[in-house]
N, C-alpha and C positions, 0 to 999 in steps of 0.2 A: 663290127665284131659280133659274132653270133654267141649267145649264151645259153646255158643249159641249167634249168632249175632242179636243184636237188637238196632236199631237206631245207635248211635255211640259208643255202648258198645259191647265188646265180654265177655259175662258173663259166669263164670265157672258154671258147673252144679251143683256143691256142694258148699254151702256157709256156713260161721261159724255164729251161732246165739250166742248171749251174755246175754241172759236173767237169766239164773239160776245161783246160787252161793251166798255164803256169802259176806257180805260187809266187806272184810278184805284183808290184804296185800297178804296173800298166794293165794287167789283166783285171785287177780290182777295179780300176777306174773304167774299163771297158764294160764290165758287168753293172757297175753303178749307173753309167749313162744309159745302158741298153734297158735296164729295168725301169728307170724313170721314163724313158721315151716309150717303152711298151705299155706302161700304165696310161700314158696320153693316148695311145692307139686304141685303148679299151681292154687290153689284157689286164686280167686281175688274178691270175694263177702264177705263183712262182714256187718252184720246187727245188730242194736242196738236200743236203745231208751233212751230218756233222763231219764226216771224213772228207767230204769234197774239198779239194785244194787245201788240205791241212786246217780246216775250219774258216778259211778266208771267205769262201762263198757264203756262209751263214753271216759272217760279220759284215760283208758288204750289204747283204739284204737287211741287216740290222740298221745300217746307216741310212738306207732308203726310207725304211719304215719311220725312222725317227724324223726324218724330213717331211714326208708327205702325209703321215697319219696312218695308224695302224689298220684302220677299217677299210682301207682302200684296196688291200691285198689279201688274198687267201693263200696262207703260207703253209706249205708242207715240208717237213724235214724227216730225217730217217735216223735210227739208231740201230747198231748191230755190229758194224765193223769198228775195230779200234782205230781211233784217229790219232794223228799227231796235231799238237797245237803249235802252230807256225811261230808263235811268239817265243817258243823255247827250241828253236831250230838248232841252236848251238850245242844243246845236250838233249836230244829227243828220248834217249834210253833213260837218262836221269829222271826226266818229267814223267815217262811211263812208270818207272818203278815207284817214285814218291807219290804220284797222283792215284794210281790204280793197283799196284801190287801191294806196297806198303800198308795202304788203307784198307785193304781186303776187299776192294771192289770186284776184282776179278782174281782168279787163280789160273794157273797154267793149264789145269785140267778142263777149264771152261772154253779154251780157245780152239777153233778149228785150224786146219793147216793154212786156210786163207785168211786168218785173223778175225773170225766171226764169233761173237759171243751173245748168248741169249739167256740172261739170268735177270731176275728182278733187281739185284743190286746194280748191275751194270746198266741196264736200261733205264733205271731211275736216275743214275748218275748221268748219263748220256743226255736225257731229256732235260734235266736242270741245266747242264752246261750249254745246251742248245738255246734255252730261254735266255741265258745271259749273252750268247752270241748274237742272238736276234734282237736284243733289247726289247723284249716283249713280255707281257705277263701271261700270255697264252699262245698256244699253237693250234692252228686249225685242224691240220690232219697230221698225225705222227705214225709213220710207217716203221715197221720192223723190216730191217734191210736184209734181203736175201736169207731169210731164216731157213730156206731149204738146205743151205750149207750145213746146218746142224745134223741133218741126216746122214752125213758122212762120218759122224763120231758116235751117234747114239741110234737106239732103235725107235721105232715109230711111237710106241706107247709112251715112252720117256720124252720124246719130242712134243707130243701133244700136251703132256703134263707140264712141260715147260712153257708152252703157249698159254695154257690155262692160267698159270701163275702170272704171267706177264700181262695178259688181258685183264686180269684182276687189278693189277697196278694202274693200268691205263684207265679202266673204269673209274677208279678212285680219283684220278687226276681230272676226269671229266666232272666228277662231283664237286671238286675244289675250285672249278672254273679255270684250270689251267690248260685244258684241252677240249676240243669239240668232238673230233672223231679220230679213229685210228684205223689202221689196216696193215697190209702186207705189201711191200715193194719187192718184187722177185725177178730173177732172170730166167731161170729154168722151171721153177716149181709148177707153174700153170701152163706150161708149153709141152711138157713131156707126156708119154703115155702113163697109164695107171700103174704099170709094172715097173716103172723106173724108180730108183732109189730116191730121188729127189721130188718125186710127185707130191703135189700138195692137193688134198681133197677139199675143195672150197666149201662144200656142204658140211662136212664134218667140223671144219673150223668155224663155220658160222654157228653150228650148234653148240660149240664150246662157248661162243660169246654170249650166245642166248641163255646158257646155263648160269652164266655170271650176271649178266645185265638184264635178263628177261627180254621180252619182245621189243623193248625199246633200247636195246644195247647199242653201242657206238661203233661197232665194227662194220664200217659202211664204205670203205674204199679198198681198192687193190690197184697195184701198178705192175705192168709187164711190158716187155718189148713186142711190138707188132710193126711189121713193115713189108715191103714188096718181097723180101727174101725170107722173112720169118713171119709165116702166115698162120702158125699153130693155134694162135688164140681163137681164130675163127674157123679153122679147117678141121681141127682134131677134136673129136667127140670124146673128151677124157673125163668129164665131169659127170657124176651120176646123182640124180635128185628124183626121189620117188619112182625109181625104177626106169627112169628115162635118161639116156645118154645125150649130153649136149656139150657144146663148146664151152670154154671158160667165159667168153663174152655173153653167151646166152645165160649161163648159169648166174652170172653176175647180176643181169637184168632181173632174172627171176627171183633173186634173193634181196633185191633192192640195194645193191652195191654199186657204187659208181666206179668207173674204170679210167685211170690215168694210162696213157700210152707213152712209153719211153722209146728212144732210139728209132723214131719214125724215119730218119735218114740214115740209119745203120751207122751212125758215127762217120758221116759224110761218104760212106761207100756207094750210096745210091744217088750221089750227084754226079750225073753223067749227061752226054747228049743222047736224047731220046728221038727216035724217028717221028717225023710230022704226023703219021697216022696214030702213033701212040699218044701224043699230045693232044690230037684231036679227039680221041676216045676219052681221055681224061678232061676234056673241056678246058684246058689251059693253054697258055701260049709260051710259057717259060718252062724249060727243062726242070729247074729246081722245084717247081710247084707239082711235078708229077707225084713223087713219093708222098707229099703232104696231102694232096688230094685223095689218093688211094686210102690213106688212114683215115681222114676225117670223114670220108664217105661211107666207112664200113659200119654196119649196124652194130650197135652195142658200145661203140667207142664213145668215151665222155669227152676228156680234155687231152689234146696232142701236146706233149711236152717236147719243145724243140730247144736244144742247147744253142744259146745265143749270148755272145759276149761283145758284139759289134753292132752298133746302131744300124750300118748299112744292111747287114744281114736281117736284121729284125724288120726293117722296112720292107725288103724284098719278100720275106716270109709271109707278112700279114696281107701281102697282095692276094693271097688265096681266098680271102674274104670277098673279093669282087666276083668270084666265080661261083656258078651253080654246082652243087655237089652231084655226084653220081648217084643213080638210084640204087637201092638194095639189090635189085635185079642185075643190074651191071656188075656190081662186086661179086655176086654169086656166080655169075656167068663167067667172069674173069678168073675167079679162083678154081672153078671146075676145069677150065681149059689148062690152068696152070698145073693141076694135079695130074692131067693125062700125059 
């Protein structure tokens, strides 16, 4: 396993994502066994969110951490979308009302049509609930989950003010020892052009964090999708820093921000039979390694998060570590051809 040094972490090049799967015991067991086996292969990055599988993904990770030791895993989780707690599946509306509405954690005006909330009260609640689910006293990286969804219900100045308030909360959690770093996990925000309603200006957001935490602020991670069909993180020059337009991956590197990549297999849509000349170009022998090789070889990519709940899939995916990466020039030439 290759590792990338960033701040006080050595992060494995491949990480385990826990988004997909049924909310049942069988899937829990699959994730539990896969995470444990992944750690044996050298993976130390595990990513989740409070809403993944109605909190069951966080709780599975908590079981693993309790067994193997907290310091062996770099855990990231997310808050933003309203979750359900699977323990209250018989009355989810009752739980939602008593836990979040009646206690004044959120109001209906805070919620986007897709169920996203970005307020200090809600993020604080979500963070603390995740600590309990994960059975830990601290979280390594806490992502605000698809915050660009808020731009569908508020103007940009109000959105950035919301971010400022939540960043202040997260910096306080760092001071308390409950958090190491924080960031934004996005789907659209960093991939669209600057005129798009959901566009996120990374430099502006970085400066907000700097205004709160100074030069040593802890906004140091972003997460976004990137794969053979969604290449915008590398190909679109939508970020502006000191008068220079650059891609999100370039901007993140310049600002000393580490990038997690989600959806490298585009939720299995990129698993297909590739011609022999394609596999030869990507320097791999197996079809399923082609999209992983593309992502891990792209300049600026930090850790590639692959959703894995079966040990056999894990063992196949980590075979990528046996192969030499493509060069930066190979990737640039490939994407130039793709754009024509």
